Structures are given as structure tokens and as C-alpha cells.
C-alpha positions in Angstrom: 47.8 -43.4 -2.9 48.0 -39.9 -4.5 49.6 -37.0 -2.7 46.4 -35.8 -1.1 45.5 -39.3 0.1 48.9 -39.8 1.7 48.5 -36.5 3.6 44.9 -37.4 4.6 45.9 -40.9 5.8 48.8 -39.4 7.7 46.4 -36.9 9.1 44.1 -39.7 10.4 47.0 -41.4 12.0 48.3 -38.1 13.2 45.0 -37.2 14.9 44.9 -40.6 16.7 48.5 -40.3 17.6 48.0 -36.7 18.7 45.3 -37.8 21.2 47.6 -40.5 22.4 50.4 -38.0 22.8 48.2 -35.7 24.8 47.2 -38.5 27.0 50.9 -39.4 27.4 51.5 -35.8 28.2 49.0 -35.9 31.0 50.6 -39.1 32.2 54.0 -37.5 32.2 52.7 -34.5 34.1 51.4 -36.9 36.8 54.7 -38.8 36.8 56.5 -35.5 37.3 54.3 -34.5 40.1 54.3 -37.8 42.0 58.0 -38.8 41.3 59.9 -35.8 40.0 63.5 -36.5 39.1 63.9 -38.9 42.0 66.0 -42.0 42.2 62.8 -44.1 41.9 61.8 -42.3 38.7 65.2 -42.8 37.2 65.2 -46.5 38.1 61.8 -46.9 36.4 63.0 -45.0 33.3 66.0 -47.3 32.9 64.0 -50.5 33.6 61.2 -49.5 31.2 63.7 -48.7 28.4 64.6 -52.4 28.1 61.1 -53.9 27.1 60.3 -50.7 25.3 63.5 -50.9 23.3 62.6 -54.5 22.3 59.2 -53.1 21.2 60.9 -50.6 19.0 63.4 -53.1 17.7 61.4 -56.2 17.2 57.9 -54.8 17.3 57.2 -51.5 15.5 60.8 -51.6 14.1 61.7 -55.0 12.8 58.5 -57.0 12.6 56.4 -54.3 11.0 59.1 -53.2 8.6 59.9 -56.8 7.5 56.4 -58.0 7.7 54.5 -55.3 5.8 56.4 -55.5 2.4 56.1 -59.4 2.3 52.5 -59.3 3.5 51.5 -56.7 0.9 53.3 -58.6 -1.9 51.6 -61.8 -0.9 48.2 -60.2 -0.7 48.6 -58.5 -4.2 49.8 -61.7 -5.8 48.0 -64.5 -4.0 45.0 -62.9 -2.3 43.8 -62.2 1.2 43.5 -65.8 2.4 47.2 -66.5 1.6 48.3 -63.3 3.3 46.4 -64.1 6.5 47.9 -67.6 6.5 51.3 -66.0 6.4 50.3 -63.7 9.3 49.3 -66.6 11.4 52.7 -68.2 10.9 54.4 -65.0 11.8 52.4 -64.7 15.0 53.2 -68.3 15.9 56.9 -68.0 15.2 57.4 -64.6 16.9 55.2 -65.4 19.8 57.3 -68.5 20.6 60.6 -66.7 20.3 59.3 -63.8 22.4 58.1 -66.1 25.1 61.4 -67.8 25.3 63.2 -64.4 25.4 61.0 -63.1 28.2 61.5 -66.3 30.2 65.3 -66.0 29.9 65.2 -62.4 30.9 63.1 -63.1 34.0 65.5 -65.9 35.1 68.5 -63.6 34.5 67.1 -60.8 36.5 66.1 -63.1 39.3 69.6 -64.5 39.5 71.2 -61.1 39.3 69.1 -59.8 42.2 70.8 -62.4 44.5 74.2 -60.9 43.8 75.4 -59.8 47.3 77.3 -56.7 46.1 74.4 -55.3 44.1 73.7 -51.6 44.7 70.3 -50.4 45.8 69.7 -48.5 42.6 70.6 -51.5 40.4 68.4 -53.8 42.6 65.4 -51.6 42.0 66.0 -51.4 38.3 66.1 -55.2 38.1 63.0 -55.6 40.3 61.0 -53.2 38.1 62.3 -55.0 35.0 61.0 -58.3 36.2 57.5 -56.8 36.4 57.6 -55.1 33.0 59.6 -57.5 30.9 56.5 -59.6 29.8 55.1 -56.3 28.3 57.6 -56.9 25.5 55.7 -60.1 24.5 52.3 -58.5 24.2 53.4 -55.2 22.6 55.5 -56.9 19.9 52.5 -59.0 18.9 50.4 -55.8 18.9 52.8 -54.2 16.6 52.5 -57.1 14.0 48.7 -56.7 14.3 49.1 -53.0 13.6 51.2 -53.8 10.5 48.6 -56.2 9.1 45.7 -53.7 9.6 47.8 -50.9 8.1 48.3 -53.1 5.0 44.5 -53.3 4.6 44.2 -49.5 4.9 43.1 -49.5 8.5 45.1 -46.8 10.2 42.8 -45.2 12.8 42.3 -48.2 15.3 46.0 -49.2 15.4 47.0 -45.6 15.9 44.5 -45.3 18.7 45.7 -48.5 20.5 48.4 -46.6 22.5 45.5 -44.8 24.2 45.1 -47.9 26.3 48.6 -47.7 27.8 48.2 -44.1 28.7 44.7 -44.6 30.2 45.8 -47.6 32.3 49.0 -45.7 33.4 47.1 -42.6 34.4 44.6 -44.7 36.4 47.4 -46.5 38.2 49.1 -43.2 39.2 45.9 -41.8 40.7 44.3 -44.9 42.3 47.0 -47.6 42.7 50.3 -45.9 43.5 49.1 -44.0 46.7 48.0 -47.4 48.2 51.3 -49.1 47.8 53.3 -47.2 50.4 54.6 -43.9 51.5 57.8 -43.6 49.4 58.4 -43.2 45.7 60.4 -46.4 45.7 57.3 -48.3 46.9 54.7 -46.5 44.8 56.6 -46.8 41.5 55.6 -50.5 41.3 52.0 -49.5 40.6 53.2 -48.0 37.3 55.2 -51.0 36.4 52.2 -53.4 36.8 50.1 -50.9 34.8 52.5 -51.2 31.9 52.2 -55.0 31.9 48.3 -54.9 31.9 48.2 -52.3 29.2 50.4 -54.4 26.9 47.9 -57.3 27.1 45.0 -55.0 26.3 46.8 -53.4 23.3 47.2 -56.8 21.7 43.7 -58.1 22.3 42.0 -54.8 21.2 43.2 -55.4 17.6 41.9 -59.0 17.3 38.2 -58.2 16.4 38.9 -56.2 13.2 41.6 -58.7 12.1 39.1 -61.5 12.5 36.5 -59.7 10.5 39.1 -59.3 7.7 39.8 -63.0 7.6 42.5 -63.6 10.3 42.1 -66.7 12.5 43.6 -66.3 15.9 44.8 -69.9 16.6 48.4 -70.8 15.9 49.6 -72.2 12.6 52.8 -74.2 12.5 55.4 -72.2 10.6 56.5 -74.8 8.1 59.1 -74.3 5.4 57.4 -71.2 3.9 59.8 -69.3 1.7 57.9 -66.0 2.4 58.3 -66.5 6.2 61.9 -67.3 5.8 62.4 -64.2 3.7 60.6 -62.1 6.3 62.8 -63.5 9.1 65.9 -62.8 7.0 64.7 -59.2 6.6 63.7 -58.9 10.3 67.2 -59.5 11.8 69.0 -56.5 10.3 65.9 -54.4 10.2 65.8 -54.3 14.0 68.6 -51.7 14.4 68.2 -49.9 11.1 64.7 -48.7 11.7 65.0 -48.0 15.4 68.2 -46.1 15.6 66.6 -43.2 17.4 65.1 -45.5 20.0 68.3 -47.3 20.5 70.2 -44.0 21.0 67.6 -42.7 23.4 67.9 -46.0 25.4 71.7 -45.7 25.4 71.2 -42.2 26.7 69.2 -43.5 29.7 71.6 -46.2 30.5 74.6 -43.8 30.4 72.7 -41.2 32.4 72.2 -43.7 35.2 75.9 -43.4 35.9 75.8 -39.6 36.2 73.4 -39.2 39.1 70.1 -40.2 40.6 68.3 -37.4 38.7 69.9 -37.7 35.2 67.9 -40.5 33.6 64.6 -38.8 34.8 65.6 -35.4 33.5 66.4 -36.9 30.1 63.2 -38.8 30.1 61.0 -35.7 30.7 62.9 -33.8 28.0 62.6 -36.7 25.6 58.8 -36.9 26.2 58.4 -33.3 25.1 59.9 -33.9 21.7 57.8 -37.0 21.1 54.6 -34.9 21.3 55.2 -32.9 18.1 57.0 -35.8 16.4 54.1 -38.1 17.0 51.6 -35.7 15.5 53.0 -36.0 12.0 56.5 -37.7 11.7 55.5 -41.0 13.1 52.1 -40.9 11.4 53.7 -40.2 8.0 56.1 -43.0 8.5 53.2 -45.4 9.3 51.5 -44.5 6.0 54.7 -44.4 3.9 55.8 -48.1 4.4 52.7 -49.6 2.8 52.9 -46.9 0.1 56.5 -47.6 -0.7 55.9 -51.3 -0.6 53.2 -51.1 -3.2 55.4 -49.1 -5.5 58.3 -51.5 -5.0 56.0 -54.5 -5.7 55.2 -53.0 -9.1 58.8 -52.0 -9.7 57.9 -48.3 -10.0 61.1 -46.6 -8.7 60.0 -43.2 -10.2 56.9 -43.3 -7.9 59.2 -44.0 -4.9 61.4 -41.0 -5.7 58.4 -38.7 -6.0 57.0 -40.0 -2.7 60.3 -39.5 -1.0 60.5 -35.9 -2.4 57.0 -35.0 -1.2 57.4 -36.7 2.2 60.6 -34.9 3.0 59.3 -31.5 2.0 56.1 -32.0 3.9 57.9 -33.4 7.0 60.4 -30.5 7.1 57.6 -28.0 6.7 55.9 -29.4 9.8 59.0 -30.3 11.9 61.0 -27.1 11.4 58.6 -24.8 13.3 58.1 -27.5 16.0 61.9 -27.8 16.6 62.5 -24.1 16.6 59.5 -23.3 18.8 60.5 -26.0 21.3 64.1 -24.7 21.4 63.0 -21.1 21.8 60.5 -21.9 24.6 62.3 -24.8 26.2 62.4 -23.6 29.8 58.9 -22.0 29.9 57.4 -25.2 28.4 59.1 -27.5 30.9 58.0 -25.2 33.8 54.5 -25.0 32.5 54.3 -28.8 31.9 56.0 -30.5 34.8 56.8 -28.1 37.6 54.5 -29.1 40.5 54.8 -31.2 43.7 57.9 -33.3 43.5 59.2 -31.6 40.3 60.8 -28.5 41.5 62.6 -25.5 39.9 65.9 -27.4 39.8 64.2 -30.3 38.0 63.0 -27.8 35.5 66.4 -26.4 34.9 68.0 -29.8 34.4 65.2 -30.9 32.0 65.3 -27.7 30.0 69.1 -28.1 29.4 68.6 -31.4 27.8 65.5 -30.3 25.9 67.3 -27.5 24.1 69.6 -30.1 22.4 66.8 -32.7 21.8 64.6 -30.0 20.3 67.4 -29.0 17.8 67.6 -32.6 16.7 63.9 -33.1 16.0 64.5 -32.4 12.3 67.2 -35.0 11.9 65.3 -37.5 14.1 62.5 -37.3 11.5 64.7 -38.1 8.5 64.8 -41.8 9.2 61.0 -41.8 9.2 61.2 -41.3 5.4 64.5 -42.9 4.3 64.3 -46.2 6.2 60.8 -47.2 5.0 62.0 -46.6 1.4 64.9 -49.0 1.9 62.7 -51.6 3.5 60.1 -51.4 0.9 62.9 -52.3 -1.6 63.8 -55.1 0.8 67.2 -53.6 1.3 67.9 -54.1 5.0 71.7 -54.1 4.9 72.1 -50.4 4.2 70.0 -49.0 7.2 71.5 -51.5 9.6 75.1 -50.7 8.6 74.4 -47.0 8.9 72.5 -47.7 12.2 75.4 -49.6 13.8 77.8 -46.8 13.1 75.3 -44.3 14.3 74.9 -46.1 17.7 78.7 -46.5 18.1 79.2 -42.8 17.4 76.5 -41.9 19.9 78.2 -43.9 22.6 81.6 -42.4 21.8 80.3 -38.8 21.7 78.3 -39.4 24.9 81.2 -40.7 26.9 83.4 -37.9 25.6 80.9 -35.3 26.7 80.3 -37.0 30.0 84.0 -36.8 30.8 84.5 -33.2 29.7 81.2 -31.4 30.6 80.3 -30.1 34.1 78.2 -32.4 36.3 74.8 -30.8 35.8 75.4 -30.5 32.0 76.6 -34.0 31.5 73.1 -35.3 30.6 72.7 -32.4 28.2 76.0 -33.6 26.6 74.4 -37.0 26.1 71.5 -35.4 24.3 73.9 -33.4 22.1 75.7 -36.6 21.3 72.5 -38.2 20.1 71.7 -35.2 17.9 75.1 -35.2 16.3 75.1 -39.0 15.6 71.5 -38.8 14.2 72.5 -36.0 11.9 75.2 -38.2 10.4 72.7 -41.1 10.2 70.3 -39.0 8.1 73.1 -37.8 5.8 74.4 -41.3 5.2 71.0 -42.7 4.5 70.2 -39.9 2.0 73.5 -40.6 0.1 72.8 -44.3 0.0 69.3 -43.8 -1.2 70.5 -41.5 -3.9 72.9 -44.1 -5.1 70.1 -46.7 -5.2 67.3 -44.8 -6.8 68.8 -41.6 -8.1 68.0 -38.1 -7.0 64.5 -37.5 -5.5 65.0 -33.9 -6.4 67.5 -32.6 -3.8 67.5 -29.1 -5.1 63.8 -28.8 -4.6 64.0 -30.4 -1.2 66.9 -28.1 -0.1 65.1 -24.9 -1.1 62.0 -26.2 0.7 64.0 -26.8 3.9 65.6 -23.4 3.8 62.2 -21.7 3.3 60.8 -23.6 6.2 63.8 -22.9 8.5 63.8 -19.2 7.6 60.1 -18.9 8.4 60.5 -21.0 11.6 63.4 -18.8 12.7 61.3 -15.6 12.6 58.5 -17.5 14.3 60.7 -18.6 17.1 62.0 -15.1 17.8 58.4 -13.7 17.9 57.2 -16.6 20.1 60.0 -16.1 22.6 59.4 -12.3 22.9 55.7 -12.8 23.1 55.9 -15.4 25.9 58.0 -13.2 28.1 55.8 -10.1 27.5 52.6 -12.1 28.1 53.9 -13.7 31.3 54.9 -10.4 32.8 51.5 -8.9 31.9 49.6 -11.8 33.3 51.5 -11.8 36.6 51.1 -8.0 36.9 47.4 -8.4 36.4 47.3 -10.7 39.4 47.3 -14.2 37.8 48.8 -17.0 39.9 52.0 -18.7 38.7 50.6 -21.8 36.8 47.7 -20.0 34.9 50.2 -17.3 33.9 52.7 -19.9 32.7 50.0 -21.7 30.7 48.5 -18.5 29.2 51.9 -17.2 28.2 53.2 -20.4 26.6 49.9 -21.2 24.8 49.5 -17.6 23.6 53.1 -17.5 22.3 52.6 -20.8 20.5 49.4 -19.6 18.9 50.9 -16.4 17.7 54.0 -18.3 16.5 51.8 -20.6 14.4 50.0 -17.7 12.8 53.3 -16.0 12.0 54.6 -19.2 10.4 51.5 -19.7 8.4 51.5 -16.1 7.1 55.2 -16.3 6.2 54.8 -19.6 4.5 52.0 -18.2 2.4 54.0 -15.0 1.7 56.9 -17.0 0.3 54.5 -19.2 -1.7 55.5 -22.4 0.0 54.1 -25.3 -2.1 53.9 -27.5 1.0 51.5 -25.0 2.5 49.3 -25.4 -0.6 49.6 -29.2 -0.4 48.4 -29.3 3.2 45.5 -27.0 2.4 44.4 -29.0 -0.6 44.5 -32.3 1.4 42.4 -30.7 4.1 39.8 -29.4 1.6 39.5 -32.8 0.0 39.1 -34.4 3.3 36.3 -32.1 4.3 34.6 -32.6 0.9 34.8 -36.4 1.3 33.2 -36.3 4.7 30.5 -33.8 3.8 
């Protein structure tokens, strides 16, 4: 892929992911209104983190990152038929292992629920976990299917598959949960069952295009295949290395459960707001980069990898800097506009905004792994990311516990968010240093000036957006607008003005990333006209 095609492909994935994030945003608004920062919501958050963490580790994280380079290499050297045979072996082996893991988890949760001294909060977490744990089986297989389709240049459908989870989830909140009882503790089980059903549908939705490309859905015994063995050897260490952010966020939820009934829910809602902008481009770019890096690595072209890393980092920072600054500057108005209704009251807004300020500042460093880690895995170097990842998770736990012990009660969950940002910053710096030693400089001076330009423009944008939001909200309320329309109008108006300011400043300082994005968009329009 050339530079423009990478951006266009990332744009396709970004568009699909953006729609999914918007649907997820609607889903989270409904969750806030129906469950707020209640004990039931926190129990669901903690229980869902476990199968969702395995999805991140052994689905989108390990299986995809270990599978794609070997699958691409097999396809280039031996053809499509051999690549699909390898895929069938992977599905058989991973499906068997996942089924055994799910069965063990269900037995363990059932036994734990019989413990006489079990607290009410822990009992609900385990009960919800028993419902949602099989989701892990289906979503991990769906992630492998996504990797195979990405390797064939199919990005749109796999990126749209998460729509299913959001659609089923939304339907369950509206139509199922109200019929399950009168308390949040009873109604939350409707969401748990929706998660399980959606996982099955996400896997089966990707089978038709795979079959058209040559995949056969029946199992194939994983014999002594050196490629499969190499992939499994890559997969083990890949798990933590690629999913450091997800592991840290899961650790955040588990630790927050010890703070109070509200803490895990407040962290969840703040975390969901940072995933909306990250999913638009950072996750999309990472999806495109792994097959791209893998192709360069298969041809032994390290120069091309360095160029791709340079361009990816500059483009990513150009997009994420204004998103991070804007979310930090408008953190409380955005939370109030998004979630404050019904069960989610003003106090819930305050608690969520406190965590969001720290998570927003970390959006830039959260994105670094989206570039560095795929480069290592394309080179089939899994040790470096996992070593760095282990230290990052350990530091996150140490920082989190330290802040939990020293910060005031209603700021302890914000301290956990701050610990994640600090540890992720070290993670990005370590990975950059290791990649430099492996490949040489990707052009750090050029990248550094690009980041400084983007942050300077974003800083001005953030100040303008904050001032604009306050002025617009006062004017709208003075004109007689009710609270929610005034909140929406002020925030959306401030964001629109901020985007215009950032675009004008980027053009004024002659940012090359601005020109790259415009060129890619023009070529895309020309190709579709």
C-alpha cells in the first residue's frame, strides 16, 4: 500500500468503526440512564471485563497479531488454498482450547458461588460472569475471522461486525431489561444475555465472505504443521504485548471495585468516552498497519517499515492531539451532555468527569502501541512487546495502589486513571527505544516537530472550545432553551468551532499531515466517481 491507500483503508475501517462507536455511545447513554453508577452497573462492568479481556488478549490481540503475519506469508509463498488450510487448523485448535477454558471458568464460578462467606457484590459479579463467559469463545473466533479477511484486503465488513453487539445490546436495554424485574440488580441480566447472543452473531456473520474466498468451515485436525506451531509460539507472548491498554483498563476496574459501589461504573463511562475518538482512527490505523507491516517484513524491506512507522505516527498524532485536548477541555460538559439523565445524576457526572480528565490526557500515549506493536509483530518479534507490557502492567498496579492509598475517597478512581496514563507513557517510550534499536531511526526529528505542531494547534483549539462552550451554554439558556438541548448545542457548537480552528491553524503552519489527509480524501473521491 502507498501512503494514500493506507489512509483510505484506515478511513474505511474508521468509518465503520465510527458508526460502531456511535452505536456504542447510544448504548452507553441508555446504560447510564437505566443503571447510572449503581452497584449493579459496577458488578456488570467487572464481570464483563473478564471475557472482554480475553477477547483483547487472545482474540484481537494475540490471535490476530500472531495469525496475520504467518497467514500473509503462507498466502504469498504457497497460495490461497494453503493459507486457508492453515486458517482451518487455527480455528480448530483455538476453538478447542477456548471451549475448555470456558468450561473451566463456568465450573470455577459455580463452585465459588457456593462459598458461604461470599459478599453480595461478589456473588452478583460471579453470576453475571457465568452468563457472559461463553461470549469469549465466539468473539475470539470472530477476531481470527477478522484477521483473515483483513489479510485479503477486506476491511469494511469485519470493522462493521461490532455493530451487532451494539444493536443487540440496545434492544435488550429497551425491550428485555424492563421485563426482568423492578431493580437494577434484576434487570442487568438482560444485558448479560444480550452480550452472549451478540458474540455468536459476530462470528457467524463473517463466515459467508470467508467461504466465498475459499474457506471451508468444517474442522481440520491440527497435525504437525510448522506454521501452526510457529503461530502458537508467537501467540503466547503476543497476548499481553498487544493488549497492554486493555489489561490496564481491566486492572483499573478490578481495583475500583474495592473503592466503592460507584467507582467501577464511573471509570467505565469515562473510559467509553475516550474509545469513541480512538476508534475513529487509532484502532482503524492499527488494523491496516499489521498486514502492511507484515507484507514489508515478508519481503525483508525494513526501509519501507521505517517509512510506514514515520507516516503512521505523524498522522496518528495529528488526529489524536486535538481529540485528547478537546476531551480534556470539555470533560465535564461532555459527560453531562452524554450521560446525565434518569439514574445518572449530577454526582455521577462529577465522578466520571474526574476520571475522564486523566484518561483524556492519556489518549495520545494509548495510541502509540497501535503503531509500535504491529511493527514488532510483523517482524515476528514477540518478546520485546511482552517484556515491556509486563513491566507496564506491574507499574500500573503499583501506581494505582499508591494513589488509592493517598488520594481522597472520591478521587481514588481518578488516581487509578492517572496511574494508567503514567504507565502507558513509559510503555510507549520503551517501545520506541526498542524499535529504534531494531530498525534504526524512523525519523524522530520529523516526528517530534510534527507532534509539537499538532499539540500547539490543539492547545489553542482547546482554549477556544472551552470558552465557546461556556458562552454558548449561557446564551442558549438565557434564550429559554431547556437544559439538555442547551448542553448538546453548546458542546457540539464548541467542538465544531474547535475543529475549524485546528484545521485553519494546521494549514497556517503548513502541516504536511494536513496535506496527506486531504490528498487521500481527494483520491478516494476520484476513485469512487
